[in-house]
C-alpha positions, -999 to +999 in steps of 0.1 A: +813-283+214+838-307+228+865-331+214+854-366+222+873-399+225+885-404+190+896-368+185+866-359+163+846-327+166+814-337+183+789-332+212+786-345+247+762-374+247+749-374+283+714-361+276+693-370+245+687-335+234+666-345+204+642-362+228+643-338+257+648-304+239+615-289+250+620-301+286+656-289+287+642-255+277+623-255+310+647-272+334+682-268+320+710-294+320+718-294+357+681-301+368+678-328+341+710-345+355+695-345+390+663-359+376+682-387+358+698-397+391+665-399+411+646-430+422+609-425+429+582-447+445+546-443+434+523-462+458+486-466+448+481-473+411+446-458+409+438-432+382+459-406+401+489-429+406+488-438+369+489-401+359+518-393+383+538-423+371+532-414+335+545-378+340+576-390+359+585-416+333+581-390+305+603-366+326+631-391+326+638-399+363+663-428+368+636-452+381+599-454+390+588-482+413+550-489+412+535-502+444+500-516+448+486-546+467+451-543+452+436-557+420+421-539+390+383-534+393+358-523+366+355-491+387+392-482+379+385-479+342+368-445+348+401-428+355+430-451+347+442-449+311+465-479+315+439-505+323+416-523+299+387-547+306+412-576+302+431-563+332+402-567+357+414-590+385+451-585+379+474-567+404+472-529+396+510-524+397+517-554+375+490-544+350+506-510+347+542-521+342+545-527+304+525-496+292+544-473+315+578-488+304+569-482+267+568-444+274+605-441+280+630-470+278+657-451+296+637-452+328+637-484+349+601-492+358+596-519+384+569-531+407+562-540+444+530-560+451+534-568+488+531-546+520+556-518+523+579-514+552+593-480+561+629-493+557+622-500+520+617-462+515+654-456+520+659-468+484+642-436+470+648-399+468+611-392+467+580-413+476+544-406+466+513-421+481+478-418+465+458-443+486+471-446+521+456-441+556+466-412+577+480-435+603+503-453+579+512-420+561+522-405+594+545-434+602+561-433+567+565-396+568+582-396+602+608-421+588+613-400+556+616-367+575+642-380+599+662-400+573+697-388+563+694-374+538+657-367+541+634-385+516+608-362+500+573-374+510+542-365+491+506-377+500+479-369+475+442-379+471+415-374+446+380-380+461+353-372+435+356-335+427+379-329+457+416-332+459+445-327+483+483-327+483+507-327+513+544-322+508+573-328+533+608-324+519+626-326+552+637-303+580+658-281+557+652-282+520+671-258+497+654-244+466+682-234+443+660-215+418+626-204+431+609-194+398+630-210+370+632-177+351+665-165+336+681-138+357+668-103+348+693-079+333+696-042+324+719-020+303+732+009+324+728+045+311+741+064+342+751+060+379+750+089+403+778+097+428+752+098+456+743+080+488+724+058+479+735+057+443+708+060+416+712+037+387+694+046+354+691+021+326+684+026+289+647+027+280+650-001+255+631-025+278+614-022+312+634-035+341+620-066+359+638-060+392+619-058+425+629-042+458+652-066+477+666-083+447+704-087+446+724-076+416+759-076+403+775-050+380+800-056+351+816-037+323+811-003+341+836+023+328+846+050+352+829+038+384+849+006+383+844+001+420+811-016+411+828-043+390+839-062+420+813-090+416+798-083+450+760-087+451+742-054+460+706-050+472+681-030+451+657-004+466+631+019+449+628-003+418+612+016+389+606+007+353+639+022+342+659+029+374+666+018+409+689+027+439+715+005+455+724+004+492+758+019+485+775+052+492+790+062+458+800+098+467+837+090+467+837+066+438+851+076+404+825+093+381+805+070+358+817+073+322+798+047+301+787+011+297+778-014+322+754-044+326+734-051+358+724-087+364+701-102+390+717-128+414+693-156+422+694-165+458+687-200+472+659-203+497+658-228+526+624-242+536+618-259+569+590-285+564+570-298+592+562-336+594+527-347+587+521-354+624+526-318+633+512-302+601+478-319+606+474-300+639+491-268+627+488-266+589+499-230+586+488-211+555+470-230+528+478-224+491+447-208+477+435-218+442+404-197+442+401-165+461+363-168+462+367-199+483+392-186+509+373-204+537+372-237+518+407-252+525+403-253+564+370-271+559+385-296+535+415-301+558+390-314+584+369-333+558+397-354+545+406-363+581+370-372+588+369-394+557+400-412+568+383-419+602+351-431+584+371-456+563+391-467+592+360-474+614+337-489+587+362-504+563+345-488+533+339-454+516+306-435+520+279-447+495+271-422+468+236-407+475+236-420+512+225-391+534+233-413+565+269-418+554+273-381+546+261-372+582+285-397+597+314-375+585+301-352+613+308-319+595+275-301+589+281-284+556+263-289+522+297-291+506+306-321+527+275-339+514+290-336+479+324-347+493+309-378+509+289-389+478+319-388+455+345-400+481+351-434+465+355-420+429+387-411+412+376-389+383+398-387+353+400-348+350+409-345+387+435-373+383+450-356+353+451-322+371+466-336+403+488-359+384+504-328+368+507-310+402+522-340+421+545-349+392+559-314+392+563-315+430+585-347+426+606-329+400+610-300+425+620-324+453+646-342+432+661-310+416+656-280+439+642-261+409+610-241+414+594-233+448+576-264+462+541-265+475+544-256+512+527-278+526+490-284+521+469-278+489+432-284+487+410-280+456+374-287+446+353-282+415+318-286+429+307-261+402+311-290+377+282-308+393+249-308+373+228-277+379+197-298+387+196-317+420+206-354+416+184-382+428+201-410+447+188-435+422+206-417+393+239-422+412+236-460+414+263-481+396+253-496+363+281-522+362+298-502+335+333-487+332+318-452+340+304-462+374+328-440+393+319-410+372+282-418+374+285-419+413+294-382+411+274-368+381+246-393+376+236-414+346+218-385+328+250-364+324+269-396+314+245-400+285+251-364+274+288-370+275+285-402+254+263-385+228+284-354+224+298-344+190+333-330+197+359-314+175+395-316+189+418-293+169+454-304+173+470-337+182+502-327+199+509-327+237+475-311+246+457-332+220+471-365+234+461-356+269+426-345+258+420-377+238+430-398+268+407-378+291+377-378+268+380-415+262+381-423+299+351-399+305+331-417+278+328-386+257+316-394+221+314-431+231+276-435+225+257-443+194+249-406+187+284-394+196+313-386+174+348-371+181+367-356+152+404-348+156+426-331+130+463-323+128+484-319+096+517-327+114+537-359+117+554-373+147+590-363+155+614-376+181+612-345+202+574-351+206+580-383+226+589-367+259+554-353+264+530-365+236+525-398+255+502-416+230+532-418+205+561-443+206+595-442+188+582-466+161+555-440+152+581-414+141+572-400+107+535-411+110+505-388+111+499-375+146+461-376+145+459-411+131+483-426+157+466-407+185+431-418+175+443-455+174+458-451+208+427-435+223+406-463+209+428-488+228+420-468+260+382-471+253+371-493+224+337-476+223+352-442+213+337-431+180+366-412+166+376-399+131+411-387+125+418-362+098+451-346+085+437-313+075+448-280+089+416-262+101+418-230+080+399-210+053+415-234+027+397-264+043+362-250+047+351-276+021+361-303+046+349-285+078+318-271+061+286-255+076+270-289+082+301-301+101+301-270+124+264-269+129+263-305+143+290-300+169+283-299+206+317-284+216+351-275+202+384-282+222+415-264+210+448-282+214+468-257+193+503-242+195+499-209+177+477-178+181+466-174+144+451-209+144+434-202+177+419-169+163+406-188+133+389-215+153+375-188+177+359-170+147+343-202+135+329-209+170+316-174+173+300-176+139+283-210+145+277-203+182+297-233+196+314-235+230+352-234+227+375-248+254+409-232+250+441-239+268+479-235+264+512-241+282+545-223+284+571-243+304+558-247+339+529-222+333+495-231+318+463-213+311+427-221+303+399-200+288+363-210+283+344-193+254+307-199+260+280-186+236+260-158+250+279-158+282+316-150+279+338-129+256+354-148+227+391-156+226+399-129+200+381-102+220+413-094+238+448-097+224+483-097+239+505-069+227+528-081+199+563-092+208+588-064+206+610-069+175+646-056+175+652-029+149+669-042+117+699-019+122+704-032+157+704-069+145+727-062+116+752-037+130+746-029+167+737-061+186+738-059+224+725-093+235+727-129+223+692-129+209+702-102+184+732-123+174+710-154+169+683-135+150+711-123+126+726-158+124+693-175+114+687-147+089+722-153+073+717-191+074+684-188+055+698-162+030+729-182+022+716-217+022+679-215+014+668-183-003+697-177-026+699-213-039+661-212-044+666-179-064+693-195-085+670-224-093+641-200-101+665-182-126+678-215-141+644-231-144+626-202-162+653-177-172+631-157-195+603-151-170+627-145-141+646-119-162+613-101-171+602-100-134+635-085-123+635-059-150+599-049-142+607-046-105+637-025-111+642-017-075+669-020-048+655-054-036+657-068-071+692-055-075+703-071-042+687-105-052+705-105-085+738-096-069+734-126-046+725-150-074+754-138-096+778-141-067+766-177-061+771-187-097+802-167-104+830-160-079+815-180-050+805-211-071+820-242-056+831-273-076+852-291-051+851-295-013+882-274-010+862-246-027+836-250+000+863-247+027+877-216+010+842-201+009+836-208+046+870-193+056+864-162+035+829-159+051+845-159+085+868-131+074+840-111+059+815-115+088+838-112+118+868-091+107+861-071+075+826-059+084+837-049+118+867-030+105+845-012+081+819-004+108+846+010+132+862+029+104+829+046+095+820+051+132+853+052+153+852+047+190+852+084+197+825+092+171+797+116+181+762+121+169+748+153+153+738+166+187+773+159+202+765+128+223+789+098+219+777+075+190+788+044+209+766+050+240+743+024+256+729+002+244+754+001+215+785-019+221+818-011+203+830-042+184+865-056+178+875-077+147+884-114+152+917-129+141+911-163+126+931-191+142+930-228+132+940-236+168+907-221+181+882-250+181+852-227+177+868-211+146+874-245+131+840-258+140+824-228+122+844-235+090+835-273+093+798-267+096+797-239+069+817-259+044+796-291+048+764-272+043+778-252+013+788-286-002+753-298+003+738-269-017+761-276-046+757-314-045+794-319-037+804-351-017+817-345+018+850-362+027+852-382+059+883-363+070+864-330+075+855-339+112+892-344+121+906-311+134+942-315+122+932-324+086+906-297+085+931-271+098+956-281+070+929-275+044+919-242+059+955-230+061+958-234+023+931-207+017+945-173+006+927-145+024+931-111+007+939-080+027+910-057+036+910-019+034+880+000+048+863+023+023+851+058+027+815+070+022+801+035+030+764+038+040+756+019+072+719+020+083+715+035+118+678+044+116+659+022+139+627+026+118+644+013+087+628-020+074+654-028+047+692-026+045+689-022+007+694+014-003+677+027-035+697+042-062+687+062-093+706+038-115+690+006-101+675-003-135+709+001-153+727-020-127+699-047-130+704-049-168+742-053-164+737-080-137+713-099-160+739-098-188+766-111-165+742-138-153+735-149-188+772-153-194+775-174-162+745-195-172+762-205-205+792-219-185+772-241-162+769-279-168+736-289-185+708-293-159+727-277-131+706-270-100+714-261-064+699-278-033+683-252-010+685-262+027+655-256+049+665-250+085+657-280+107+665-275+144+656-309+157+683-330+139+716-327+157+735-345+130+727-320+101+751-292+112+723-266+109+725-255+146+763-259+145+765-232+119+739-209+135+755-212+169+789-206+153+777-175+135+760-161+166+789-168+190+816-154+167+794-122+164+789-122+202+827-124+205+830-093+182+808-073+206+819-088+239+785-104+244+784-136+265+783-167+242+758-196+245+761-233+239+744-250+210+714-261+231+706-226+242+712-213+207+687-239+195+660-227+220+664-191+208+671-194+170+647-224+167+620-204+186+614-235+207+585-232+231+594-247+265+571-276+273+567-303+299+542-331+304+531-319+339+517-285+329+500-301+299+483-326+321+471-300+346+457-277+318+437-305+302+424-317+335+410-283+343+395-280+308+377-313+312+362-302+345+347-273+325+334-298+298+311-313+324+295-279+328+293-271+291+275-303+282+251-301+312+237-266+312+224-238+291+239-203+295+224-170+303+232-144+276+247-109+280+222-089+261+225-056+241+193-036+239+182-012+212+146+001+209+124-030+210+153-054+199+179-073+218+209-095+208+243-107+219+277-107+203+271-143+195+240-136+174+240-134+136+216-115+115+206-129+081+196-109+050+183-130+021+174-123-016+208-111-028+204-074-017+221-043-031+240-019-009+211+005-008+187-023+003+211-033+031+213+003+044+175+007+042+170-027+060+192-014+089+175+021+088+142+004+094+157-010+126+167+025+137+203+019+128+224+042+106+252+023+090+284+043+083+309+015+075+306-019+059+336-042+055+343-077+042+374-092+059+399-064+060+384-046+029+361-016+032+330-020+009+313+012+020+320+043+042+296+072+043+326+096+045+337+087+010+317+104-018+327+079-044+312+051-024+278+066-031+283+052-067+281+017-053+245+021-039+227+000-066+254-027-068+246-061-054+265-067-022+280-100-036+294-081-066+310-055-043+326-084-023+339-099-055+351-067-072+363-046-043+374-072-018+384-098-044+364-124-025+366-159-040+332-174-032+332-211-039+303-226-059+289-243-028+289-211-008+254-195-005+263-166+017+292-143+029+295-122+060+300-085+065+308-064+096+287-032+099+294-002+121+262+016+131+249+046+150+215+053+164+197+086+157+215+102+186+249+093+171+257+067+197+277+037+184+257+005+185+275-029+183+254-052+161+260-088+151+277-100+120+253-099+090+252-129+067+242-119+031+226-147+012+231-143-025+219-177-038 
């Protein structure tokens, strides 16, 4: 928070945080500022150049200059999403200008259409070449390498299913942050007076330190010599301890407290110019450890191709054995390289566009370790399994000719006739639609692409969901994305839906829909949705192509029927949640403070007003529900409702200011005074250890001051939002500090006296702060009587306005209040505070996201799509007696069987069923005697009565999971069983 020009309380406007919030979560402000000052040249507007330029424009560099002397050909439409048939014959740079500019109006996009001179490169911080001879590249790189300051030079090529990148960022390039991760920290439990000193940390979380890391110490009591801010090197790093290269034998003994924090060290890289690196490439970055011998071969192959083009003035012809032999490298792999050398394939362009775009970001910012210096990649596995005839590779004078020159016309037909389901239309979904449209997927008469997403477009989407524009904000994502994809390829047969794929929409995505699909592509942002789609694919035996991103990281997973395990077969461990008592009374990091702040925000401004409305709307029913509940939770809810309508009810804006000021006193002074009265600084536990030992931090109450901008900002945000809930108009003067301070100073704040015998929850296993009491029912009755009296005093039709937390609107004061709550609490506990942006990332649970990793993930997935649509898979088979099956199979039992009939049906197969379940509900277990009574009941009746299954009228079957043993008591995994009851 800063005070801006007119003396109002406001925020610094230099970065559009609404637009770039997800990207800021990856890069941080300083990196973004460096990006905003960077001018980049992209030379060669083929499919790869277009992808790189798109990613840079979305990232928000200062300017992107597009250079190309060539004209658009029909061939280019295989990989370049910018061009349409109308652009054929136009200069490639000029044809790209308008569509790239639309992606981000704050980036200056310009063109160069004549020959480049090396002197022109001095206008840029980074230059990228996608279509340049080695001779010219060497000349340009020499200039960039020796320029002062050096100009980052990147050369990248995509040749069919082969790609390369070379980076030269100058003689000495400093990487300020090699991994982009926050510095690791630990809470100290003890430090020994030894040489070397052993540091033990609390076993709350495993330490992430590694041998050789530098760390600094702070807040250490006793052994204060370590608080000097000097970095110290770690040795013998263990999950909860490490040693430091320090003789602590003469230091004061450790008493308590202390934080240890990693110091991130800059790294200087000495790049070689291309001229030297070609002869002495050093270590290649490996992308596939099963191909460790491939990069040296491709290093020679790309040079041989450059020589071929230089001597003959053309690329090798696809299918020409003579041209392949002329590359003079006797390897089968080079035959594939030669055949596809002229083609820029969209999935390869998307993948390398992500990689190169990210290298430019690294060059301009010094964040993340750059590629040093060569990277080669191939995906020959994507080629059809059957040998290709040269005639199948011949051009057909179509927009897919480049792709046909690599894969042949037969696979192109399979792509065009595919029936594809894309689930999600966000960042991944936009990239997938673009890739699929360019590849010709679902563009034939038999093809169909269905995309669904129930979300609408927000401003924060525009920095990476590139099919959307600012005029689309508020519109349905799937509809806009489908329209944009149809502009890329008018033949795309696409249907856009706004349904969330879930059990509730199985009437839309019914059995017929699933059975007709060729493949499913996930473009989702949460695990539960992924698990649901995975289960449907498993059930209907459909291939699932799964991917995801997290900041600069991305992953892909192929789920192939009868070949791989399914997505849900392995799960990540659940995220560790802080105990409730830690969050509410004993926070020791800013995450705890922000979790508490969001909980308080939702309780005060959303849940309690909603409860008030529930009471006022149907008083009789609400009263009855609370009486029947009669527990501590009902008592707590009624106390909050009564408080809201009685002593904390606001009628004027001054009332709202008083409420906010008293909230400050309660949260940051009174509660802390009570806590430290109940547990003084010298308190001990029942076994005699200090109560306030790590990780607990002893708090201090805050003294409110209208001269403290952060105190005043808290009151401003809280009073504005309180006024909104009561429908009170907000005066203009509230944003002026002096006028607001005058209003706050009028509030009378009562003295506070801590009480004895107050219960404060300290049990880390507790799930509620409400404590049950034997007289809860009596208290509830009294509260309801008092509520009834309040109700009679309210104006007719009175209702409150609950506020739902919205993190992406910086003008709504939601994040101002949450950041204020969290930072004042952090101040209580001497925890470092955070700015509003960082608070938004944590409290808003924002997933860091950038366009480059999304592009890379989708490119990799689409390379797998070629394989999925081309070939059948070999199953992994389970054998039992004379039967065999896979996890992807499904057994069917018809004629509406009873439980006894199902058990006998399995017995006849040599399988003894001991457990049958529907969903999470157990229908039968041989260990439970009472379950024997169910033997003659129909399975469908058990599903309805025991599992409360709601089987819709159009459903003819339901599925059960059965656990079986053979006659030797060995567990046998069997497929799901579909019980047909109609």
